[in-house]
C-alpha positions as CSV (number, residue, x, y, z in Angstrom):
1,X,34.5,7.9,13.8
2,X,33.7,8.8,10.2
3,X,29.9,8.9,10.0
4,X,27.9,9.1,6.7
5,X,26.6,12.5,5.9
6,X,23.2,12.3,4.2
7,X,22.0,14.9,1.7
8,X,19.0,17.1,2.6
9,X,17.0,15.4,-0.1
10,X,17.7,11.9,1.2
11,X,16.9,12.9,4.8
12,X,13.6,14.4,3.7
13,X,12.7,11.2,1.9
14,X,13.8,9.0,4.8
15,X,11.8,11.1,7.3
16,X,8.6,10.8,5.1
17,X,8.5,7.0,5.6
18,X,6.2,5.8,8.4
19,X,7.7,2.9,10.4
20,X,4.2,1.9,11.6
21,X,3.5,0.8,8.0
22,X,6.7,-1.2,7.6
23,X,10.2,-1.2,9.0
24,X,12.5,1.4,7.3
25,X,15.4,-1.0,7.2
26,X,19.0,0.1,6.9
27,X,19.5,3.8,6.3
28,X,23.0,3.5,4.9
29,X,21.8,0.8,2.4
30,X,18.9,3.0,1.4
31,X,21.3,6.0,0.9
32,X,23.5,3.9,-1.4
33,X,20.6,3.0,-3.6
34,X,19.5,6.7,-3.5
35,X,22.9,7.8,-4.7
36,X,23.1,5.0,-7.3
37,X,19.7,6.0,-8.8
38,X,20.8,9.7,-8.9
39,X,17.6,10.8,-7.3
40,X,17.2,14.6,-7.3
41,X,14.8,17.0,-5.4
42,X,12.0,16.6,-8.0
43,X,12.3,12.8,-7.8
44,X,12.1,13.0,-4.0
45,X,8.9,15.0,-4.1
46,X,7.4,12.6,-6.6
47,X,8.4,9.6,-4.5
48,X,7.0,11.1,-1.3
49,X,3.8,12.0,-3.0
50,X,3.4,8.5,-4.4
51,X,4.3,7.0,-1.0
52,X,1.7,9.1,0.8
53,X,-1.0,8.1,-1.7
54,X,-0.1,4.4,-1.2
55,X,0.1,4.9,2.6
56,X,-3.3,6.5,2.7
57,X,-4.8,3.6,0.7
58,X,-3.2,1.1,3.2
59,X,-4.5,2.9,6.2
60,X,-8.0,3.2,4.7
61,X,-8.1,-0.5,3.9
62,X,-6.8,-1.4,7.4
63,X,-9.4,0.8,9.1
64,X,-12.1,-1.0,7.1
65,X,-10.8,-4.3,8.4
66,X,-9.1,-5.3,5.1
67,X,-5.6,-6.7,4.7
68,X,-3.0,-4.3,3.5
69,X,0.6,-5.5,3.5
70,X,3.4,-3.5,5.0
71,X,5.7,-1.5,2.8
72,X,9.1,-2.9,1.9
73,X,12.1,-1.4,3.6
74,X,13.1,2.0,2.1
75,X,16.1,0.4,0.3
76,X,13.9,-2.1,-1.5
77,X,11.1,0.4,-2.0
78,X,13.6,2.5,-4.0
79,X,15.4,-0.3,-5.7
80,X,12.2,-2.0,-6.9
81,X,10.7,1.4,-7.8
82,X,7.6,0.7,-5.8
83,X,6.8,4.4,-5.9
84,X,5.4,3.7,-9.4
85,X,3.0,1.1,-8.2
86,X,-0.7,1.9,-8.9
87,X,-3.2,2.3,-6.1
88,X,-6.3,0.3,-6.8
89,X,-9.0,3.0,-7.0
90,X,-11.8,0.5,-7.3
91,X,-10.9,-1.4,-4.1
92,X,-10.2,1.8,-2.3
93,X,-13.5,3.4,-3.2
94,X,-15.4,0.2,-2.6
95,X,-14.2,0.0,1.0
96,X,-15.6,3.5,1.4
97,X,-19.1,2.6,0.2
98,X,-19.7,-0.9,1.7
99,X,-20.5,-1.8,5.3
100,X,-18.8,-4.9,6.7
101,X,-22.0,-6.9,6.2
102,X,-22.1,-5.8,2.5
103,X,-18.4,-6.7,2.1
104,X,-19.1,-10.1,3.5
105,X,-22.0,-10.6,1.1
106,X,-19.9,-9.5,-1.8
107,X,-17.1,-12.0,-0.9
108,X,-19.8,-14.7,-0.5
109,X,-21.2,-13.9,-4.0
110,X,-17.7,-13.9,-5.5
111,X,-16.9,-17.3,-3.9
112,X,-20.2,-18.9,-4.9
113,X,-20.0,-17.6,-8.4
114,X,-16.4,-18.7,-8.8
115,X,-17.1,-22.2,-7.4
116,X,-20.7,-23.0,-8.4
117,X,-21.6,-20.9,-11.4
118,X,-23.4,-17.7,-12.2
119,X,-26.9,-18.6,-10.9
120,X,-25.9,-17.8,-7.4
121,X,-24.4,-14.3,-8.0
122,X,-27.3,-12.5,-6.4
123,X,-27.4,-14.6,-3.3
124,X,-26.7,-12.8,0.1
125,X,-25.6,-14.4,3.3
126,X,-29.1,-13.9,4.8
127,X,-30.7,-15.8,1.9
128,X,-28.1,-18.6,2.1
129,X,-29.1,-19.6,5.6
130,X,-32.8,-20.2,4.6
Protein backbone atom coordinates (compact mmCIF):
# COMPACT_ATOMS: atom_id res chain seq x y z
CA UNK A 1 0.00 0.00 0.00
CA UNK A 2 1.26 3.42 -0.92
CA UNK A 3 0.08 5.74 1.90
CA UNK A 4 0.28 9.51 1.84
CA UNK A 5 3.16 10.94 3.82
CA UNK A 6 2.17 14.21 5.45
CA UNK A 7 4.61 17.02 6.15
CA UNK A 8 5.43 17.96 9.72
CA UNK A 9 3.76 21.35 9.23
CA UNK A 10 0.52 19.82 7.96
CA UNK A 11 0.42 17.26 10.75
CA UNK A 12 0.90 20.05 13.32
CA UNK A 13 -2.01 21.96 11.76
CA UNK A 14 -4.22 18.87 11.56
CA UNK A 15 -3.58 17.97 15.18
CA UNK A 16 -4.48 21.49 16.34
CA UNK A 17 -8.11 21.18 15.17
CA UNK A 18 -10.52 20.08 17.90
CA UNK A 19 -13.08 17.55 16.60
CA UNK A 20 -15.48 18.49 19.42
CA UNK A 21 -15.93 21.85 17.67
CA UNK A 22 -16.65 20.32 14.26
CA UNK A 23 -15.71 17.27 12.24
CA UNK A 24 -12.22 17.44 10.76
CA UNK A 25 -13.32 15.85 7.49
CA UNK A 26 -10.99 14.17 5.02
CA UNK A 27 -7.33 14.41 5.91
CA UNK A 28 -6.15 13.71 2.36
CA UNK A 29 -8.43 16.42 0.91
CA UNK A 30 -7.22 18.89 3.52
CA UNK A 31 -3.62 17.99 2.67
CA UNK A 32 -4.23 18.60 -1.05
CA UNK A 33 -5.60 22.08 -0.27
CA UNK A 34 -2.65 22.66 2.09
CA UNK A 35 -0.21 21.82 -0.72
CA UNK A 36 -2.12 23.84 -3.32
CA UNK A 37 -2.08 26.92 -1.06
CA UNK A 38 1.68 26.46 -0.48
CA UNK A 39 1.31 26.90 3.25
CA UNK A 40 4.62 27.19 5.08
CA UNK A 41 5.60 26.96 8.77
CA UNK A 42 4.84 30.66 9.43
CA UNK A 43 1.42 30.26 7.82
CA UNK A 44 0.75 27.19 9.97
CA UNK A 45 1.51 29.14 13.13
CA UNK A 46 -0.75 31.99 11.99
CA UNK A 47 -3.60 29.60 11.14
CA UNK A 48 -3.31 27.74 14.45
CA UNK A 49 -3.26 30.99 16.43
CA UNK A 50 -6.31 32.27 14.55
CA UNK A 51 -8.14 28.96 14.97
CA UNK A 52 -7.43 28.96 18.72
CA UNK A 53 -8.80 32.49 19.08
CA UNK A 54 -11.96 31.49 17.19
CA UNK A 55 -12.28 28.24 19.19
CA UNK A 56 -11.93 30.10 22.49
CA UNK A 57 -14.69 32.47 21.40
CA UNK A 58 -16.97 29.56 20.43
CA UNK A 59 -16.38 27.77 23.71
CA UNK A 60 -17.00 30.96 25.69
CA UNK A 61 -20.27 31.58 23.86
CA UNK A 62 -21.39 27.98 24.32
CA UNK A 63 -20.58 28.00 28.02
CA UNK A 64 -22.78 31.11 28.35
CA UNK A 65 -25.68 29.30 26.66
CA UNK A 66 -25.24 31.11 23.34
CA UNK A 67 -25.25 29.48 19.92
CA UNK A 68 -21.88 29.09 18.22
CA UNK A 69 -21.80 27.02 15.01
CA UNK A 70 -19.26 24.26 14.49
CA UNK A 71 -16.16 24.88 12.43
CA UNK A 72 -16.08 23.79 8.82
CA UNK A 73 -14.02 20.69 8.00
CA UNK A 74 -10.28 21.45 7.83
CA UNK A 75 -10.32 21.28 4.02
CA UNK A 76 -13.05 23.93 3.78
CA UNK A 77 -11.59 25.99 6.63
CA UNK A 78 -8.37 26.30 4.63
CA UNK A 79 -9.98 26.63 1.18
CA UNK A 80 -12.36 29.37 2.37
CA UNK A 81 -9.58 31.05 4.37
CA UNK A 82 -11.74 31.03 7.50
CA UNK A 83 -8.60 31.69 9.54
CA UNK A 84 -8.96 35.33 8.48
CA UNK A 85 -12.47 35.61 9.95
CA UNK A 86 -12.84 38.20 12.69
CA UNK A 87 -13.93 37.25 16.18
CA UNK A 88 -16.66 39.61 17.38
CA UNK A 89 -15.09 41.23 20.42
CA UNK A 90 -18.31 43.01 21.41
CA UNK A 91 -20.36 39.82 21.57
CA UNK A 92 -17.52 37.95 23.23
CA UNK A 93 -17.04 40.60 25.93
CA UNK A 94 -20.77 41.11 26.38
CA UNK A 95 -21.30 37.45 27.23
CA UNK A 96 -18.67 37.87 29.94
CA UNK A 97 -20.47 40.80 31.58
CA UNK A 98 -24.13 39.84 31.38
CA UNK A 99 -26.04 37.29 33.43
CA UNK A 100 -28.58 35.09 31.65
CA UNK A 101 -31.37 37.30 32.97
CA UNK A 102 -29.62 40.41 31.65
CA UNK A 103 -29.07 38.70 28.29
CA UNK A 104 -32.79 37.85 28.13
CA UNK A 105 -33.69 41.46 28.96
CA UNK A 106 -31.34 42.72 26.27
CA UNK A 107 -32.88 40.41 23.66
CA UNK A 108 -36.37 41.54 24.73
CA UNK A 109 -35.36 45.21 24.38
CA UNK A 110 -33.87 44.56 20.94
CA UNK A 111 -37.00 42.72 19.83
CA UNK A 112 -39.40 45.36 21.14
CA UNK A 113 -37.35 48.23 19.74
CA UNK A 114 -37.11 46.58 16.34
CA UNK A 115 -40.83 45.75 16.17
CA UNK A 116 -42.56 48.51 18.13
CA UNK A 117 -40.33 51.56 18.11
CA UNK A 118 -37.80 53.26 20.32
CA UNK A 119 -40.11 54.10 23.25
CA UNK A 120 -39.79 50.58 24.65
CA UNK A 121 -35.99 50.33 24.56
CA UNK A 122 -35.62 50.62 28.34
CA UNK A 123 -38.30 48.07 29.22
CA UNK A 124 -37.13 44.94 31.08
CA UNK A 125 -38.85 41.54 31.26
CA UNK A 126 -39.98 42.29 34.85
CA UNK A 127 -41.64 45.55 33.81
CA UNK A 128 -43.34 43.91 30.82
CA UNK A 129 -45.34 41.55 33.00
CA UNK A 130 -46.91 44.39 35.07
